[in-house]
Each structure stands twice: as structure tokens, then as C-alpha cells.
Backbone bond lengths (Angstrom), bond angles and torsions (degrees), N, CA, C in turn:
res aa  C-N    CA-C-N  psi(-1)  N-CA   C-N-CA  omega(-1)  CA-C   N-CA-C  phi
1 M - - - 1.470 - - 1.523 111.64 -
2 F 1.354 116.48 -40.67 1.451 121.18 -176.61 1.517 110.84 -103.65
3 A 1.342 115.33 148.04 1.463 120.72 -179.82 1.519 110.41 -74.62
4 K 1.335 116.30 152.74 1.463 122.30 177.50 1.516 109.66 -113.94
5 T 1.316 117.34 154.22 1.452 123.07 173.15 1.514 108.08 -131.25
6 E 1.344 116.31 177.81 1.459 119.70 178.54 1.525 111.34 -63.55
7 L 1.346 117.23 -23.36 1.456 121.06 -179.44 1.522 112.14 -93.09
8 G 1.317 117.98 7.82 1.454 120.89 -179.51 1.505 110.95 105.64
9 V 1.346 116.77 -146.21 1.462 121.60 -178.89 1.520 109.25 -62.69
10 S 1.298 117.20 136.28 1.456 120.22 -176.13 1.516 111.07 -68.25
11 L 1.320 115.75 152.21 1.461 121.41 177.01 1.521 110.50 -60.36
12 F 1.341 116.23 -38.13 1.455 120.04 179.29 1.535 110.70 -58.68
13 D 1.317 117.35 -42.26 1.461 120.96 -179.72 1.528 110.82 -67.70
14 D 1.331 116.67 -40.61 1.469 119.76 177.03 1.522 110.86 -61.56
15 M 1.330 116.41 -41.45 1.463 120.17 178.77 1.523 110.76 -63.10
16 T 1.329 116.23 -39.69 1.462 120.01 179.14 1.523 111.02 -61.39
17 V 1.326 116.48 -46.35 1.464 120.65 178.76 1.526 110.28 -62.30
18 F 1.321 116.60 -42.96 1.465 120.79 -179.43 1.527 111.12 -61.19
19 V 1.329 117.48 -48.70 1.468 120.77 -178.26 1.522 110.60 -61.79
20 R 1.321 117.32 -41.98 1.467 119.48 179.83 1.531 110.70 -65.90
21 A 1.320 117.59 -37.19 1.466 120.46 178.06 1.527 110.74 -66.91
22 A 1.329 116.21 -39.72 1.460 119.62 178.63 1.528 110.83 -65.05
23 E 1.321 116.19 -41.13 1.466 120.02 -179.53 1.526 111.63 -68.31
24 A 1.323 116.52 -37.75 1.471 119.92 -179.16 1.526 112.20 -83.86
25 A 1.353 116.49 -14.58 1.465 122.47 -177.20 1.520 111.62 59.58
26 S 1.335 115.88 26.10 1.463 120.02 176.48 1.515 109.72 -165.42
27 F 1.338 115.17 151.05 1.463 119.69 176.53 1.526 110.37 -71.62
28 S 1.305 116.49 -36.58 1.462 119.38 -179.14 1.524 111.29 -67.06
29 G 1.343 117.20 -37.84 1.466 119.70 176.66 1.513 111.78 -64.56
30 A 1.336 116.15 -41.27 1.465 119.51 177.53 1.516 110.73 -64.73
31 A 1.333 116.42 -40.76 1.463 120.24 179.78 1.524 110.60 -61.60
32 Q 1.324 116.44 -40.12 1.464 119.88 -179.89 1.527 111.03 -66.18
33 R 1.321 117.26 -42.51 1.471 120.94 179.59 1.522 112.09 -64.52
34 L 1.322 116.13 -37.63 1.466 120.30 -174.46 1.519 113.25 -92.82
35 G 1.318 117.14 -8.35 1.459 119.89 -178.59 1.513 112.56 72.30
36 L 1.333 116.11 33.38 1.458 121.42 -179.31 1.526 109.95 -117.22
37 A 1.321 116.01 163.77 1.460 120.35 171.85 1.525 109.33 -73.79
38 K 1.344 115.72 148.34 1.465 119.68 -179.67 1.519 111.05 -58.91
39 S 1.342 116.93 -35.35 1.471 120.92 -179.54 1.528 111.16 -64.95
40 V 1.352 117.31 -32.90 1.469 121.37 178.35 1.520 109.86 -68.24
41 V 1.350 115.88 -42.57 1.464 119.80 178.54 1.524 109.72 -61.96
42 S 1.328 117.13 -45.83 1.465 120.52 -179.69 1.523 111.05 -61.25
43 R 1.332 116.96 -41.20 1.460 120.86 -179.38 1.533 111.04 -65.59
44 R 1.320 117.79 -39.31 1.472 120.04 -178.51 1.523 111.92 -72.93
45 I 1.318 116.27 -35.23 1.467 117.66 174.51 1.521 109.39 -64.47
46 G 1.308 116.10 -41.89 1.467 119.40 177.36 1.515 111.80 -61.69
47 S 1.325 117.82 -39.28 1.464 121.66 178.24 1.522 110.99 -63.39
48 L 1.342 116.63 -40.99 1.459 120.69 179.77 1.528 110.19 -66.68
49 E 1.324 117.44 -42.92 1.468 120.96 179.25 1.522 110.82 -63.42
50 A 1.334 115.53 -38.31 1.468 118.88 178.14 1.518 110.55 -65.55
51 R 1.342 117.20 -39.95 1.466 120.28 178.34 1.524 110.95 -63.59
52 L 1.344 116.63 -39.53 1.464 120.66 -177.20 1.527 112.36 -84.14
53 G 1.335 117.16 -18.85 1.464 120.81 -179.86 1.505 113.30 73.22
54 T 1.330 117.27 30.43 1.461 120.84 -179.36 1.511 109.64 -157.64
55 S 1.333 116.88 160.95 1.459 121.85 176.17 1.519 109.56 -86.20
56 L 1.314 116.33 138.45 1.460 121.94 179.96 1.527 111.96 -103.72
57 F 1.341 116.98 -20.41 1.454 121.07 -178.28 1.530 110.94 -128.12
58 H 1.360 115.00 146.54 1.445 121.68 162.67 1.521 105.81 -88.18
59 R 1.315 116.76 124.12 1.459 120.52 -177.64 1.522 109.58 -110.66
60 T 1.310 116.20 125.42 1.463 122.04 170.90 1.515 107.21 -130.29
61 T 1.301 116.59 171.34 1.460 119.52 -179.82 1.518 111.86 -68.93
62 R 1.349 116.97 -20.11 1.457 119.06 -174.09 1.516 113.49 -107.51
63 R 1.339 118.31 -24.27 1.470 118.38 -177.01 1.516 111.40 -152.77
64 L 1.330 113.40 161.87 1.471 122.41 178.66 1.520 106.61 -123.32
65 S 1.328 117.29 125.62 1.467 119.97 179.60 1.518 109.28 -138.06
66 L 1.326 114.89 156.93 1.463 120.96 -177.81 1.512 111.66 -78.92
67 T 1.325 116.41 141.65 1.455 121.02 168.38 1.522 108.26 -75.23
68 E 1.319 116.34 174.64 1.469 119.42 177.71 1.524 110.49 -61.42
69 T 1.330 115.82 -42.90 1.467 119.80 176.61 1.519 110.47 -65.05
70 G 1.338 115.06 -41.09 1.461 119.35 179.57 1.512 112.17 -61.86
71 Q 1.333 117.82 -38.59 1.458 120.90 178.89 1.522 111.16 -65.00
72 A 1.345 116.80 -43.58 1.460 120.83 178.67 1.525 110.56 -64.36
73 Y 1.342 115.90 -42.32 1.469 119.49 179.35 1.530 110.75 -66.61
74 Y 1.342 116.40 -38.28 1.472 120.52 179.37 1.530 111.43 -60.01
75 E 1.322 117.09 -45.44 1.472 120.23 -177.67 1.518 110.77 -60.01
76 R 1.308 116.72 -43.34 1.468 119.59 -178.95 1.531 111.81 -74.29
77 A 1.323 115.82 -41.38 1.462 119.05 -179.59 1.528 110.59 -64.13
78 R 1.330 116.67 -39.41 1.465 120.17 178.89 1.526 111.08 -61.62
79 R 1.351 116.05 -41.56 1.475 119.05 178.90 1.525 110.81 -66.21
80 I 1.334 116.78 -40.31 1.471 120.06 179.57 1.518 110.36 -61.78
81 L 1.316 117.26 -47.02 1.462 120.62 -179.81 1.522 111.27 -64.40
82 A 1.345 116.41 -38.10 1.469 119.65 177.93 1.518 110.61 -64.13
83 D 1.344 116.79 -39.38 1.470 120.10 178.34 1.522 111.38 -64.63
84 V 1.327 116.58 -39.59 1.466 119.93 178.58 1.524 110.54 -64.18
85 I 1.326 116.19 -44.93 1.468 120.16 179.10 1.524 110.51 -62.65
86 E 1.352 116.26 -41.96 1.463 119.46 179.32 1.527 111.07 -63.97
87 A 1.354 116.98 -40.28 1.465 119.87 178.84 1.520 110.88 -61.69
88 E 1.329 117.28 -41.15 1.455 120.37 178.27 1.518 111.34 -65.86
89 E 1.337 115.78 -38.90 1.468 119.20 179.46 1.528 111.17 -66.84
90 V 1.335 116.96 -38.53 1.472 120.02 177.52 1.516 110.23 -62.72
91 A 1.343 116.65 -44.50 1.465 119.76 179.42 1.524 110.65 -62.04
92 R 1.327 116.63 -43.58 1.466 119.08 179.32 1.523 111.32 -66.15
93 R 1.349 115.88 -38.44 1.464 119.30 -179.43 1.519 111.08 -65.82
94 L 1.339 116.17 -42.42 1.461 118.94 178.06 1.518 111.11 -62.18
95 Q 1.329 115.60 -39.90 1.458 118.68 178.29 1.518 110.59 -66.36
96 S 1.334 116.18 -41.93 1.465 118.90 -177.37 1.515 111.64 -69.53
97 E 1.353 117.60 -21.95 1.458 119.61 179.52 1.530 111.81 -75.52
98 L 1.345 117.52 -13.44 1.455 119.64 177.21 1.526 108.95 -80.49
99 R 1.309 113.29 65.42 1.448 120.98 178.25 1.521 107.81 -143.96
100 G 1.308 116.21 171.91 1.451 118.96 -176.57 1.522 110.61 89.22
101 R 1.329 115.82 -155.79 1.463 121.06 -173.94 1.525 111.04 -114.78
102 L 1.320 115.00 136.77 1.465 122.42 175.34 1.521 106.96 -117.98
103 K 1.327 117.11 119.93 1.461 121.38 -176.42 1.526 109.43 -105.16
104 V 1.341 115.10 119.89 1.466 121.56 -172.89 1.522 109.49 -125.23
105 A 1.327 116.56 135.54 1.467 122.21 173.51 1.514 108.82 -109.11
106 A 1.347 115.97 142.62 1.461 119.76 -178.36 1.519 109.79 -154.48
107 P 1.350 117.90 153.47 1.461 120.76 174.25 1.524 110.89 -61.25
108 M 1.317 116.07 150.45 1.455 122.00 -171.35 1.532 112.85 -58.46
109 T 1.327 117.49 -57.10 1.464 119.61 -172.46 1.515 111.80 -67.91
110 F 1.325 117.80 -46.90 1.465 119.71 177.97 1.524 110.08 -61.06
111 G 1.322 116.48 -39.24 1.452 119.94 179.70 1.512 112.64 -62.23
112 M 1.328 116.50 -43.55 1.464 119.96 -178.22 1.519 111.83 -71.74
113 L 1.346 117.02 -42.82 1.463 120.29 -174.08 1.523 113.35 -77.93
114 H 1.326 117.30 -37.66 1.458 119.48 -168.36 1.526 114.65 -127.62
115 L 1.342 117.26 -39.47 1.462 117.80 -178.60 1.524 111.43 -71.38
116 A 1.342 117.02 -42.73 1.466 119.62 -176.40 1.530 112.37 -57.79
117 P 1.341 120.08 -48.27 1.474 118.48 176.82 1.527 112.87 -61.12
118 A 1.352 116.46 -34.74 1.467 119.51 177.74 1.522 110.78 -65.95
119 V 1.329 117.34 -42.10 1.463 121.54 178.88 1.524 110.56 -60.89
120 V 1.320 116.86 -42.64 1.470 120.19 179.12 1.531 110.53 -59.60
121 D 1.321 117.56 -45.95 1.465 120.66 179.07 1.526 111.18 -64.46
122 F 1.332 116.82 -36.84 1.467 120.85 178.44 1.525 110.70 -65.91
123 L 1.322 117.37 -39.79 1.464 121.44 178.19 1.531 111.12 -66.26
124 V 1.319 116.86 -38.36 1.460 120.01 177.59 1.527 110.36 -61.32
125 A 1.335 116.13 -39.34 1.465 120.82 -179.32 1.522 112.18 -73.48
126 H 1.340 117.32 -23.88 1.471 121.26 -176.56 1.529 109.42 -130.98
127 P 1.314 117.27 81.62 1.474 120.57 -171.34 1.514 114.89 -67.28
128 Q 1.336 119.72 -13.41 1.457 120.74 179.65 1.529 112.46 -93.40
129 L 1.308 117.12 3.31 1.459 121.66 -176.24 1.519 110.88 -101.41
130 E 1.333 115.83 145.86 1.460 122.64 172.15 1.521 108.20 -116.83
131 V 1.323 116.99 139.06 1.468 121.68 179.04 1.516 108.77 -124.14
132 D 1.309 116.09 126.53 1.461 123.30 177.46 1.527 107.19 -109.13
133 V 1.331 116.75 110.01 1.462 121.71 -175.98 1.521 109.64 -103.26
134 D 1.326 116.19 124.40 1.462 123.04 177.33 1.527 107.54 -105.00
135 L 1.346 116.87 104.80 1.463 121.49 179.29 1.514 108.80 -92.82
136 N 1.325 115.04 114.52 1.458 119.86 -176.06 1.518 108.28 -161.03
137 D 1.321 116.89 134.80 1.461 119.85 -179.15 1.526 113.21 -79.85
138 R 1.322 117.36 -8.47 1.465 118.60 175.40 1.529 108.86 -77.24
139 R 1.296 117.08 158.56 1.464 121.80 179.75 1.520 109.17 -88.11
140 V 1.324 116.46 108.14 1.460 120.69 -174.81 1.530 110.14 -75.82
141 D 1.318 115.48 154.77 1.463 122.76 173.60 1.527 106.99 -90.54
142 L 1.310 117.06 103.81 1.460 120.62 -172.91 1.517 112.56 -60.07
143 V 1.315 116.64 -43.62 1.463 119.85 -174.87 1.516 110.76 -70.42
144 N 1.332 116.40 -52.75 1.464 119.58 -174.96 1.526 112.99 -71.06
145 E 1.324 117.38 -25.89 1.462 119.88 -178.99 1.526 112.97 -98.92
146 G 1.338 116.18 2.08 1.451 120.30 171.55 1.506 116.46 74.23
147 H 1.341 117.88 26.08 1.463 120.02 177.86 1.526 109.86 -84.73
148 D 1.322 115.32 143.94 1.466 120.04 175.98 1.522 111.33 -76.62
149 L 1.313 116.53 -37.37 1.456 120.54 177.42 1.518 109.27 -160.97
150 A 1.320 115.14 168.92 1.463 121.36 178.41 1.513 109.12 -138.87
151 I 1.318 115.33 153.74 1.458 122.35 170.60 1.525 106.76 -97.97
152 R 1.316 116.58 123.59 1.465 121.54 -179.18 1.526 108.86 -119.75
153 I 1.333 115.47 137.38 1.460 121.69 179.31 1.518 107.85 -120.63
154 G 1.308 116.36 128.62 1.457 119.98 -178.61 1.511 110.23 117.04
155 K 1.296 115.21 -179.62 1.458 120.08 178.13 1.527 108.41 -69.34
156 L 1.331 115.34 131.99 1.455 119.97 -177.03 1.517 109.93 -79.00
157 A 1.320 115.19 132.84 1.457 119.69 175.12 1.525 109.79 -70.28
158 D 1.323 116.13 152.70 1.462 119.56 176.20 1.522 109.09 -60.53
159 S 1.315 116.00 124.30 1.467 120.21 179.57 1.519 107.63 -161.92
160 S 1.314 115.05 176.17 1.458 120.27 179.19 1.524 112.02 -87.83
161 L 1.329 117.92 0.52 1.462 120.54 -177.74 1.526 111.42 -66.23
162 I 1.316 115.11 144.42 1.457 121.17 173.08 1.526 107.80 -86.13
163 A 1.329 117.46 135.55 1.471 121.18 -175.65 1.519 110.31 -126.73
164 R 1.315 115.21 144.79 1.463 122.01 171.98 1.525 108.35 -131.24
165 R 1.311 116.55 125.12 1.452 121.60 -179.67 1.519 109.91 -71.20
166 L 1.325 116.45 126.97 1.457 121.40 -179.80 1.520 112.54 -98.77
167 A 1.335 116.59 -38.83 1.468 119.37 -173.67 1.516 109.41 -166.01
168 P 1.341 117.01 157.04 1.470 119.44 169.75 1.521 109.55 -69.87
169 C 1.315 115.28 160.04 1.474 120.51 177.77 1.519 107.37 -129.56
170 R 1.324 116.43 77.62 1.462 121.33 -177.50 1.521 110.48 -72.08
171 H 1.313 114.83 144.97 1.458 121.81 178.50 1.529 109.57 -116.17
172 V 1.308 115.16 157.05 1.459 120.90 179.98 1.527 108.44 -145.33
173 V 1.337 115.33 144.54 1.461 120.53 170.86 1.523 107.51 -88.98
174 C 1.307 117.67 130.49 1.457 119.20 -177.76 1.525 111.12 -149.09
175 A 1.318 114.43 164.80 1.470 121.84 179.26 1.519 107.52 -159.42
176 S 1.314 115.64 168.40 1.461 119.69 177.00 1.525 109.98 -76.97
177 S 1.326 115.79 157.88 1.465 120.39 177.05 1.524 110.52 -62.61
178 A 1.326 116.71 -35.35 1.469 120.04 179.43 1.519 110.82 -63.43
179 Y 1.337 116.92 -43.22 1.465 119.75 178.04 1.520 110.38 -62.60
180 L 1.330 117.44 -44.79 1.460 120.88 -176.60 1.522 111.70 -67.56
181 R 1.328 117.24 -33.39 1.468 118.75 175.50 1.525 110.62 -66.77
182 A 1.312 116.21 -37.95 1.461 119.71 -176.97 1.527 112.81 -77.49
183 R 1.310 117.50 -36.82 1.471 120.36 -171.92 1.523 113.52 -112.13
184 G 1.335 116.88 -10.18 1.455 119.60 -178.05 1.520 111.12 89.64
185 E 1.345 114.18 152.84 1.471 119.20 179.85 1.525 109.66 -92.12
186 P 1.338 118.46 124.20 1.474 119.91 179.98 1.523 110.66 -65.16
187 R 1.334 115.64 139.41 1.461 121.25 179.90 1.513 112.32 -102.29
188 S 1.324 117.14 -17.45 1.462 120.95 178.52 1.519 108.61 -146.42
189 P 1.343 118.49 152.24 1.463 120.68 -180.00 1.525 113.09 -58.98
190 E 1.345 117.57 -30.08 1.472 119.52 -178.37 1.525 112.25 -60.80
191 E 1.326 117.21 -25.91 1.458 119.76 178.88 1.526 112.28 -64.16
192 L 1.325 116.66 -19.47 1.461 119.91 179.33 1.523 111.65 -76.80
193 E 1.347 116.50 -14.74 1.463 120.01 -177.75 1.522 112.92 -91.49
194 D 1.338 118.05 -17.62 1.463 118.65 -170.93 1.522 113.86 -90.84
195 G 1.337 116.80 7.22 1.461 119.67 172.65 1.508 115.51 89.54
196 R 1.329 118.57 -1.43 1.463 118.28 -177.82 1.537 112.62 -81.42
197 H 1.360 117.02 -11.17 1.463 120.41 -179.43 1.531 110.75 -124.38
198 D 1.331 114.61 145.45 1.466 121.66 172.51 1.521 108.47 -95.42
199 C 1.316 115.96 136.36 1.463 120.83 -175.86 1.526 110.21 -126.06
200 L 1.309 115.17 130.20 1.463 121.26 -179.70 1.521 109.72 -78.37
201 A 1.319 116.15 131.14 1.462 121.41 -172.61 1.525 111.25 -104.04
202 Y 1.337 115.59 134.56 1.458 122.26 174.08 1.522 107.08 -92.80
203 S 1.314 116.48 109.02 1.462 120.14 -168.54 1.521 114.12 -74.05
204 N 1.341 118.24 -7.74 1.465 119.44 176.58 1.524 112.32 -78.96
205 R 1.327 117.54 -12.10 1.463 119.28 175.78 1.518 109.80 -71.55
206 P 1.344 117.23 147.75 1.471 119.10 177.68 1.523 112.59 -54.95
207 I 1.341 116.39 -40.90 1.469 121.72 174.29 1.527 105.83 -125.38
208 S 1.318 116.50 100.40 1.461 120.79 -167.97 1.525 113.62 -67.33
209 D 1.339 117.94 -25.32 1.470 119.62 -177.53 1.524 112.06 -101.01
210 E 1.336 117.13 23.25 1.466 121.48 179.14 1.523 109.23 -113.02
211 W 1.354 115.60 120.21 1.457 121.70 176.91 1.522 108.10 -114.24
212 R 1.332 115.98 139.44 1.462 120.87 -172.36 1.527 110.27 -114.07
213 F 1.345 115.57 125.07 1.463 122.65 -178.43 1.535 109.72 -127.31
214 C 1.342 114.81 156.66 1.454 120.88 168.31 1.527 107.35 -96.15
215 I 1.344 116.87 113.14 1.460 123.03 -175.94 1.532 108.22 -121.66
216 D 1.322 115.29 120.11 1.476 120.58 -179.07 1.527 111.60 54.43
217 G 1.329 115.50 40.02 1.463 120.39 176.18 1.507 115.47 81.87
218 E 1.321 117.80 0.91 1.466 120.33 -179.80 1.519 109.92 -123.45
219 W 1.327 115.64 143.71 1.450 120.39 178.21 1.520 110.36 -82.74
220 R 1.339 115.05 129.33 1.467 120.28 179.47 1.518 109.67 -131.75
221 S 1.310 115.75 139.04 1.462 122.00 174.45 1.519 108.40 -98.73
222 L 1.330 116.44 121.48 1.458 121.59 -176.62 1.524 109.77 -108.78
223 R 1.330 116.04 138.72 1.460 121.74 174.13 1.526 108.53 -89.81
224 V 1.329 115.93 119.34 1.455 120.97 -178.57 1.525 109.34 -102.55
225 R 1.358 115.44 165.36 1.460 119.05 178.60 1.528 108.93 -88.52
226 P 1.332 118.56 113.34 1.457 119.75 -178.31 1.523 111.89 -72.81
227 T 1.314 115.58 150.94 1.462 120.80 174.67 1.521 109.44 -78.81
228 R 1.315 114.64 -174.92 1.469 119.82 177.18 1.519 112.50 -69.68
229 L 1.350 117.64 -11.30 1.452 121.29 -175.82 1.520 110.84 -110.46
230 G 1.317 115.54 124.92 1.460 121.99 169.45 1.522 107.33 -127.35
231 V 1.318 117.18 134.17 1.463 119.39 -175.29 1.526 109.24 -152.47
232 N 1.326 115.70 154.20 1.460 119.60 -177.96 1.523 112.27 -101.11
233 N 1.327 117.57 29.34 1.458 121.19 -179.79 1.527 110.11 -136.17
234 G 1.334 115.50 127.40 1.459 120.10 -176.39 1.515 113.68 -68.37
235 D 1.336 118.15 -32.06 1.469 120.08 178.52 1.519 111.16 -61.51
236 V 1.332 116.01 -42.95 1.467 120.25 -179.82 1.524 110.15 -65.34
237 L 1.325 117.11 -42.05 1.465 120.76 178.47 1.530 110.99 -62.65
238 R 1.319 117.32 -43.28 1.465 120.47 178.15 1.523 111.01 -59.79
239 D 1.343 116.31 -46.45 1.459 119.63 -178.05 1.530 111.37 -66.46
240 A 1.345 116.51 -34.04 1.457 119.53 177.37 1.527 110.68 -67.52
241 A 1.336 115.86 -38.77 1.467 119.17 177.58 1.528 110.49 -65.67
242 I 1.323 117.73 -41.28 1.466 120.95 177.40 1.527 110.62 -60.27
243 A 1.348 116.16 -35.14 1.468 120.85 179.53 1.518 112.54 -75.25
244 G 1.342 117.83 -4.97 1.456 120.80 175.42 1.513 115.21 90.12
245 I 1.331 117.70 17.75 1.471 119.94 -176.46 1.519 111.66 -76.00
246 G 1.332 117.88 -29.49 1.460 117.86 -179.98 1.512 112.14 175.31
247 L 1.337 114.86 -178.40 1.458 122.24 172.86 1.525 109.05 -77.13
248 V 1.348 116.02 154.49 1.458 120.00 179.15 1.516 109.03 -145.71
249 V 1.329 116.10 146.61 1.469 122.28 169.14 1.518 106.98 -106.91
250 L 1.323 115.97 119.16 1.464 120.33 -179.48 1.525 110.22 -141.86
251 P 1.330 116.79 156.57 1.473 119.95 174.06 1.527 110.80 -64.44
252 T 1.314 115.67 148.67 1.459 118.93 178.98 1.523 111.93 -66.33
253 F 1.353 117.90 -22.01 1.465 117.10 178.18 1.528 111.59 -67.50
254 I 1.356 117.47 -15.68 1.462 121.47 176.40 1.526 111.50 -93.89
255 V 1.336 117.35 -38.58 1.470 119.89 -169.58 1.520 114.49 -107.18
256 S 1.337 118.10 1.23 1.471 118.48 -174.80 1.530 112.05 -60.00
257 E 1.320 117.57 -40.65 1.466 119.57 -179.81 1.526 110.83 -66.95
258 A 1.340 117.05 -41.37 1.462 120.25 178.71 1.521 110.91 -64.67
259 L 1.327 117.67 -36.98 1.462 121.10 175.97 1.527 110.76 -67.23
260 R 1.318 116.26 -42.78 1.456 119.82 -179.06 1.523 111.67 -63.60
261 R 1.343 116.16 -38.61 1.474 120.21 -179.24 1.523 112.59 -78.18
262 G 1.339 117.01 -16.35 1.458 119.84 -176.41 1.508 113.69 90.43
263 D 1.326 118.12 7.22 1.466 120.83 176.73 1.524 111.05 -69.54
264 L 1.327 115.99 -27.99 1.464 122.16 175.77 1.525 108.62 -130.12
265 K 1.317 114.92 154.82 1.459 121.26 176.16 1.520 108.65 -124.51
266 A 1.325 116.68 133.17 1.459 121.04 177.48 1.525 110.12 -77.53
267 V 1.326 116.55 139.58 1.466 122.41 177.93 1.527 108.43 -129.93
268 L 1.316 115.62 167.46 1.467 122.32 179.61 1.530 111.48 55.35
269 C 1.337 116.55 36.39 1.462 120.39 -175.48 1.525 113.07 -69.58
270 D 1.333 117.33 -16.26 1.462 119.91 179.32 1.519 113.02 -82.14
271 F 1.325 116.29 -3.16 1.459 120.43 -177.33 1.527 109.09 -114.55
272 E 1.333 115.08 121.41 1.465 120.42 -177.85 1.524 110.43 -70.44
273 L 1.317 115.40 136.53 1.454 122.05 175.23 1.520 109.99 -98.30
274 D 1.306 115.13 158.91 1.463 120.83 177.93 1.530 107.95 -72.70
275 D 1.322 116.70 98.87 1.459 121.34 -173.82 1.522 110.75 -100.33
276 P 1.309 118.23 119.67 1.469 120.62 174.46 1.522 110.28 -83.04
277 A 1.311 117.15 -162.65 1.464 121.25 179.25 1.528 109.26 -134.46
278 I 1.322 114.37 169.04 1.457 121.72 177.05 1.528 107.27 -104.31
279 H 1.327 116.27 125.37 1.464 121.90 -177.18 1.528 111.08 -123.97
280 A 1.324 114.94 153.09 1.460 121.56 161.88 1.520 107.04 -100.70
281 V 1.320 117.58 133.24 1.460 121.51 -179.62 1.524 109.10 -128.56
282 W 1.329 115.44 149.47 1.470 120.46 178.05 1.530 108.89 -152.16
283 P 1.329 117.16 158.24 1.466 120.63 -176.88 1.520 111.61 -68.19
284 P 1.336 117.92 141.24 1.470 120.48 -177.53 1.516 113.35 -75.74
285 N 1.332 117.44 -19.55 1.462 119.38 -176.70 1.513 112.70 -86.73
286 R 1.340 116.69 7.25 1.453 120.42 175.72 1.521 108.79 -112.94
287 E 1.332 115.07 132.97 1.467 118.86 175.14 1.525 108.60 -62.87
288 L 1.316 115.91 134.30 1.457 120.16 -179.27 1.527 108.53 -70.24
289 S 1.317 116.18 101.33 1.450 121.15 -175.68 1.516 110.54 -68.35
290 A 1.333 114.83 164.05 1.465 119.84 -179.87 1.515 110.98 -59.92
291 K 1.340 117.21 -38.13 1.463 119.02 -177.16 1.522 111.18 -70.50
292 V 1.344 118.15 -37.72 1.466 120.43 177.75 1.523 109.86 -67.91
293 R 1.316 116.54 -45.52 1.465 120.11 179.69 1.529 110.82 -60.22
294 A 1.340 116.04 -44.69 1.461 119.70 -179.32 1.520 111.28 -63.58
295 F 1.340 117.14 -39.01 1.462 120.47 -178.91 1.524 110.84 -69.04
296 V 1.326 116.97 -43.20 1.468 120.32 179.12 1.529 110.31 -64.29
297 D 1.329 117.39 -42.68 1.469 120.38 176.71 1.528 110.69 -60.55
298 F 1.322 116.09 -41.13 1.466 121.14 -179.88 1.527 110.50 -62.35
299 L 1.339 117.30 -45.55 1.459 120.63 -179.89 1.520 111.30 -67.13
300 S 1.330 116.96 -38.41 1.460 120.26 179.84 1.523 110.89 -63.02
301 E 1.323 116.37 -40.81 1.466 119.73 178.48 1.524 110.80 -69.43
302 R 1.333 117.49 -37.05 1.463 121.40 -176.75 1.527 111.93 -72.72
303 F 1.328 117.49 -39.62 1.459 120.85 -173.38 1.530 113.60 -104.78
304 G 1.329 117.89 -12.23 1.456 120.83 -171.14 1.519 113.82 -70.68
305 G 1.361 114.72 174.53 1.466 120.14 -177.12 1.514 109.86 67.45
306 T 1.328 116.36 -134.07 1.468 120.92 171.09 1.516 107.09 -88.60
307 P 1.338 118.67 110.40 1.463 119.85 -176.53 1.527 110.79 -59.27
308 Y 1.312 115.91 151.22 1.466 119.87 -176.75 1.517 112.04 -60.75
309 W 1.341 118.86 -28.59 1.462 118.87 179.94 1.527 111.20 -71.44
310 D 1.343 118.37 -25.55 1.462 120.64 173.87 1.525 111.01 -82.71
311 A 1.334 116.35 -37.84 1.464 119.38 -179.55 1.513 111.73 -63.16
312 A 1.355 117.21 -24.39 1.469 120.99 -178.22 1.523 113.18 -82.76
313 L 1.339 117.92 -7.90 1.466 120.14 -177.32 1.518 111.66 -74.14
314 P 1.319 117.83 145.88 1.466 119.62 170.90 1.522 109.51 -60.40
315 E 1.311 117.32 146.30 1.465 121.15 -174.45 1.531 113.87 -54.00
316 P 1.332 121.57 -42.98 1.466 119.56 -178.89 1.513 113.70 -64.16
317 D 1.337 118.15 -20.89 1.450 120.12 -177.45 1.505 113.50 -98.13
318 R 1.359 116.51 2.91 1.452 118.68 177.72 1.531 109.01 -66.73
319 V 1.340 115.01 144.06 1.452 119.58 176.32 1.513 109.09 -124.38
């Protein structure tokens, strides 16, 4: 029942026996409450008194009462034990609150590639929790649509939402080896403006044919020549680039595997791209529940620092 240490019975256990004996005003009452033999209770009280070098009880044949030292020790020991019990109850309560439904919105590709496996692991760790994931590239209205939180990628619009940065979202310009053999590898971003290259456009951008680079220390937005394909999904753009249709700018969380396998090659790596970040956002008028806090902490630990999709890239293709 009681924990042991290298020095014998733990001080915490001795304190527990002492407090119960003081409350019951008898060793036999304490023994009954704790499920111990009376001789065990007497021995542990004696051990505690020996450790403290003082008597804690006045013992007579008819009653048991605290000494002055015993009363002072009882008050403090009782508070310590109450704090320990409260700490355990808080931990259990926080764990028990990870139940019910958590509604999360996320962009389609990031959700499928990275959020979904994270959600599965989170559910395994918290079997009483349900998670409803809405994968959609549109920007959902968290309050009106009843979402607890959303994953947002890109620069956050001014709003009242509370945001926590989860990970960087590095971008890279890439193309297939077949495309680069046929059209040549661009050496500077300006080459994308003169019409010699076809560029795949992500139609969810406000200006789909505008790519932004840092050139000679200054940020410049360049108009590129779009290919025949424009689409609002990064998976389709990646697959089109692998097929040799054109150059593409995509987050590394989409193309890291293709880069690692050699299906795509990164180009213009010496020129910094306008890289946004990945955030978790939630409404400020809702108390951050234990389940939301736990999920955000889980995602921050899983994706934070150098995300695993960047750590897996070959060194020359790191951005």
C-alpha cells in the first residue's frame, strides 16, 4: 500500500499515518481507516518521532492526544497531504476533461499529409475524445460554424482570433528533371518573367501568377507566365510538376517526399521566398478548454522547431 525508499518507509507515508492517527485520536482508529495492523501504525509513528527527535503524542491508557509539537506538525502535515491530494485530483480532472468532441478545420493537403496522422496519434493517447476534422481550403468562420480551432497557413489576416505559431512553412521552387533538361534551369527569378518558363499557378492566391522573392536584399513580386493548368490544390500542382508541365512554388510539407525521391528538383535556392507560417487559431471569446490546449500543445511539439518534412530533405535542397 505504501511506497518504499532506500531509507525505508517514505516520509510521506509516515505523515499519512500520523495525520490519520491524530484525526482518529487513536492508533486503532488510524489502523482501521488505513487497512493496517495497529502494530504497524504504532511502529510508523515511532519511526516518525525518531526522525524528528521529539514526541508527537501524549499516550495514556485511555486517550491519545497531540503534544504542542505534534499539533504544529499536524497542521502542516495535513496541509501538505491535502495539497498532494488536490494535485492528483487536478491531474485526473484535466485528463478526464479530454473527452467529448473537438472540431478542427484545416487546409486539405496539409490536413491529409500531416494533420490526419497527428489526429490519429492524439486519439490513441486520449480514447475518450472525439475529433471532427473539416478539410477544406476555404477559410472557415470558426464562430458561426462552431469550430473549436483551425489550422491556418499563410499570413494571418487582422482579426480577433487568438493564434499560436506551430511551425515554419518554407516554400521552394521546383520542377522535374525532364522539364529542366528541356527548358533549362533558371539561375535568377527574373528569368521567370521573360516567358521562357511555364509556371504552375495556385489559384487560391489573390494574384495566382505572382511569385515573391528577395532579390539583392529587397522583396520583389514577379509576374510569371502561367501554364495551361491553374488549380487550388497543392497535391495536383505537385503531380503536374512531377509530370514535367512546369515550374511550381509549393510548401516543403507538400514536396519534401518528391524532392527526397528525386521526382522534383529544387531551383533558385539562393533566393529567399516569401515564407508564411503554420498557426493554430481559435476564438478569443471561448475559454481555452483542456482538450483544445492539449491538442495545440501536441501539434506544437510534433511540428515545431525544424519540422520533420524539412529535416528529411537532402541538404542541397534545404531552404
